C-alpha positions as CSV (number, residue, x, y, z in Angstrom):
1,M,110.0,-125.4,52.7
2,K,107.5,-126.1,49.9
3,R,109.3,-123.6,47.4
4,N,112.8,-125.0,48.4
5,Q,111.6,-128.3,47.3
6,H,110.2,-126.5,44.0
7,L,113.7,-125.6,43.2
8,I,114.8,-128.8,44.1
9,E,112.7,-130.1,41.2
10,L,113.5,-127.3,38.8
11,I,117.7,-127.8,39.4
12,D,117.2,-131.9,38.6
13,S,114.8,-130.6,35.6
14,I,117.7,-128.8,34.8
15,K,120.2,-131.6,34.9
16,K,117.5,-133.4,32.7
17,T,117.4,-131.2,30.3
18,E,121.2,-130.5,29.7
19,D,121.1,-134.5,29.5
20,M,118.6,-134.0,26.4
21,I,120.9,-131.5,25.1
22,S,124.1,-133.6,25.5
23,L,122.4,-136.9,23.6
24,H,121.4,-134.6,20.6
25,K,124.8,-133.2,20.5
26,T,126.1,-136.8,21.0
27,N,124.4,-138.4,17.9
28,N,124.4,-135.2,15.9
29,T,121.2,-135.2,15.2
30,S,118.5,-132.3,14.6
31,S,120.2,-129.3,15.8
32,L,116.5,-127.7,16.3
33,M,115.8,-130.4,19.3
34,S,119.0,-129.5,20.2
35,S,118.1,-125.6,20.2
36,Q,114.6,-126.1,21.8
37,Y,116.5,-127.8,24.7
38,E,118.7,-124.8,24.9
39,A,115.8,-122.7,25.3
40,L,114.2,-124.9,27.7
41,K,117.4,-124.8,30.0
42,A,117.6,-120.9,29.9
43,R,113.9,-120.7,30.7
44,Q,114.4,-123.3,33.6
45,I,117.3,-121.7,35.3
46,S,115.8,-118.0,34.8
47,E,113.0,-119.4,37.1
48,L,115.9,-120.8,39.4
49,I,117.2,-117.2,39.4
50,G,113.6,-115.7,39.7
51,G,113.1,-117.9,42.9
52,L,116.2,-117.4,44.8
53,S,116.0,-113.5,43.9
54,M,112.8,-113.3,45.7
55,P,112.4,-113.3,49.9
56,P,113.3,-115.1,52.1
57,Y,115.9,-116.2,49.7
58,Q,117.0,-112.7,48.5
59,S,120.4,-112.2,50.1
60,V,124.3,-112.5,49.4
61,E,123.9,-116.2,49.8
62,S,121.7,-116.3,46.8
63,I,123.7,-114.9,45.1
64,S,125.9,-116.8,45.9
65,V,123.8,-119.9,44.8
66,V,123.3,-117.6,41.8
67,I,127.2,-118.0,40.5
68,H,127.3,-121.6,41.7
69,I,124.3,-122.1,39.1
70,L,125.6,-120.1,35.9
71,S,129.4,-122.0,36.6
72,K,127.8,-124.9,37.0
73,F,125.2,-124.8,34.1
74,Y,127.4,-122.4,31.8
75,P,130.8,-123.2,32.8
76,N,132.6,-122.0,29.1
77,M,130.3,-118.8,28.8
78,P,132.3,-117.3,25.3
79,E,132.6,-113.5,25.6
80,G,130.4,-111.5,23.1
81,V,127.6,-113.2,23.6
82,V,125.2,-110.6,24.3
83,K,123.4,-109.5,21.2
84,L,119.9,-108.0,22.1
85,K,120.7,-103.6,22.3
86,E,118.9,-103.8,25.9
87,L,121.2,-106.1,27.3
88,K,123.9,-104.9,25.6
89,E,123.3,-101.5,27.3
90,L,122.9,-103.1,30.7
91,E,126.6,-105.4,29.9
92,D,128.7,-102.0,28.4
93,A,126.8,-99.8,32.0
94,I,128.7,-102.9,34.4
């Protein structure tokens, strides 16, 4: 359960990072700071999804949790976000 605790702490960190993003956007502070927190959030979510994609979590249930994570932390993901050629090829393959 040590791994589960790490993932829960990671979720808490993501929530705090979102608070910082919101703070910088609300106060119209440096877009650089907001961008840095957005990049941190992406890394944190990637780590969280990576943790869910390995045993013992690797299952249809963990995919459901990943979908929940994405809808929670990226609720209004616009179309056409993918620009990187390699990722675009994967998206097109889907």
